[in-house]
N, C-alpha and C positions, 0 to 999 in steps of 0.2 A: 342603711349606708354601712357596712361590715368590713370593708377592705382594708383598712388603715393598718400601720406598724403597731401603734400603740406606745410610741418611743417614750413618753413621759409615764408610762406605768411599768416600765423595767423595774425590777426583775420579774414582775408579775406576767409579763407577756413575754418573757424569755422562749417559752414552748407552748403557749397558747395564743389565738388572737385575743385582741381586746374584748370583743364582743362575749367571749367565755371567761371572762374574770367574773367570779361571783360576789354578788352584794347579796345579803341577807340569805344566804345559801341557793343562791339562784342566778345561773348565769346572766348578765346584763342583756343579752340578746332575747332571753325569754320574759324577762320584765317587758321588752318593748313588743313581743308578739301576744303576749297573755293581753296587752292592754289594747292592741289591735283586735284581737278575738273578741274583747269585750264590747267594742262598738260594731261588732258583724263585718269586719273587713276578715274576707275569707282567702285572700290569694295575698302572698307577700313575695317580692322579688327581692332578693338578699345578693349582692354582691360580694366577691370572694377575692381574695390575693394573699394576704399574708398569713400563714399556717392554715390556709384553705380546707386542706383537707379534715383538720381538727374541728372545724365550724362546719364542715359540709356532713361528716358522720353524725355530730350532733343532731343536726337539725333535720336528718332524714328521720329520725324517730318520731318528729313531731306529727300529730293527726290534723291539727287545726291552728292556724291558718294554713293552707296548702303552701308549700315552698317550692319556688323556683329560682334557681340560681343563676346569676349573671356572672360569668367567669372572667376574672382579671387576672388569671394568672400570668398570662404573658406581659402584663405591663398594669401598673397602677394607673388609673385615669383620672383621679383626683374627684372634686364632688360633681362637678358639671359633668366631665367625661363619663363617670359612672352612671350618673342618670340619664345622659344621651344614649349610653349603650344599651340600656333596659327599655328605652322607650316603644320598642316594638311588641313587648308584653302588654302595653296598655293600650291598644287599639285606638290610639289618638283622642283617648278621655284624660279629663284631669286625674292627678294621681297624688297621694301622699306620699311625702318623703319623710323619713324618720332616723335621724342618729341614734346606731347602738348605744350611745353613752348619755343618751337624755333620758332621765327617769325622774319621778317626781311624787309627792304627795298630793292628792286629790284635796281641791278645795269642795266648796259646793257643787257637787255634779261634775261630770266628765267633760275635762278638757278637750278631748277629742271630738266628742259629740258637739261641742259647741263651736269647735273649728269648722267640722263639717256642716254644720247647720249655717255657718256664717258665709260660706262659700257663694260667691257669685261670679259665674264665668263671663258674663256680660261685660262687667267692668274691671275685673281682677287676671292677671296674668299668674301671680302667686300672692298666697296669703299665709302669712307667718304667724306662728304661735310665739308670744313674746314674753318674757316674764322682767318683773322688776329686779334690776341688777342688785339693789340694795338688799333685797331679800332673798337672793339666790346662793346656794351653795355649790362651793367649788370654781366661782366666779370671782375674778379680781380685775376690775377696768372701768375705763370711763362710760361703759354701754355702747350699744350697736347702732340704735335706731331713736330718731324723735319720731311720735306718733300724732298725728293731726287730730281733732276731733272727729273727721269723718274716717279715719282709719289709714289714710294713706300715710306712706312712711318716708323718712329723707334719712340719709347718713348722719353720724356723729361728725361733725366739724372739728378742724383744728383746734385744741383748747379747750373744747365744750365736753361738758356731762351731760349725758341724756339719760334718760330714767329706764329704757329698755334694752334687753340682751335677747339677742336669737337663741330659742330654746333648740335649734336643730330639727325642728318640726314644721312642715309646711306643705299645703297644698300646691301644686304647679300643674299649669296647662301646658300640654305639648307645644303650642305656638310659641311658648317662652324660648325654646330651642332652635326657630327656624335661622338660619344663618349663623348658627354656633361653629365653632371650629371643629375639626377632627382631633381625635386624640384625647390628651389630657389637658382638662382646663379647670378652673373654679367657676362655682356657681356665682360668685361675686360680680363677675361681667355680665351677665344675664340679670342679676338683681338691679344694676346701674341702668340698664337698660329700661326695666320695667319701672324705676323711679322716674326716669326722664319722660316716661309716657303717662305717668300718673297712675300706674297699674299695680303697683305694689302696695299690698295692704297688710295690715296686722291686727290681731285681736289679742286681750291681755289674759295671760295665763293666771288661774286662780289656784292657790295653794302654794307648796313649796318645791320649787324646781331645783334639780340638783345635777350638776355637770359632772360626771365621772371621769375626770382628765388626769388625776393623778393618784397615787397611793394614800395621800392625805385627805383628799377628797373623798375617797373611797370609804376610809375611816370614819369621816364626818357624817357620811351618809347612812353606814351601818348605824351609828348613834342615833339618828333622827329617826330612823325605822324601828329602832328598838322600843321607842315609846307610841308608836302608832297602833 
């Protein structure tokens, strides 16, 4: 997911899209694509809107994974609409969704490998990678989800604090988009449907998750990576 405006990252995103902002001398999008390559994902669909030419020119130089562009230059489609537009590229098979501003320092083993291994399409419509909010960098809030012992998720209730925050990384089955609206819409509506059906699951992220949403978070991440 690489089409957003990156408004909270201005001035850094005045002339480049947010996925091209450098973290530890490497664009955010390359941190993500390198991690996908590490778990043998050989094709990535990247959506484009803001400063699309800059991102497209950069990614055309990559050899692996293969890059397919989902063009949203004519109108930004939000998270749900962007994924819905890209569905034809996935041959009705489950696919990984990864925000371009989601990076981390691994704990024991690969978080993406654990996520892929945990996927069970018979009982899941979506499987989220969730981080502990209290140890996450660049996140300030009451958490997003409560996770039961069997891995099913529910939303944070009003005036409730829950342990887990969504990392922006998930596995999704195309059936989640059945009867979804046309045009721009948020994934939140589809997640609520999956929660109601008992088919939204999560696993815990191991390591230090970093949401690069502001220049301040970028600086904190730089400091973290200096000692890795």
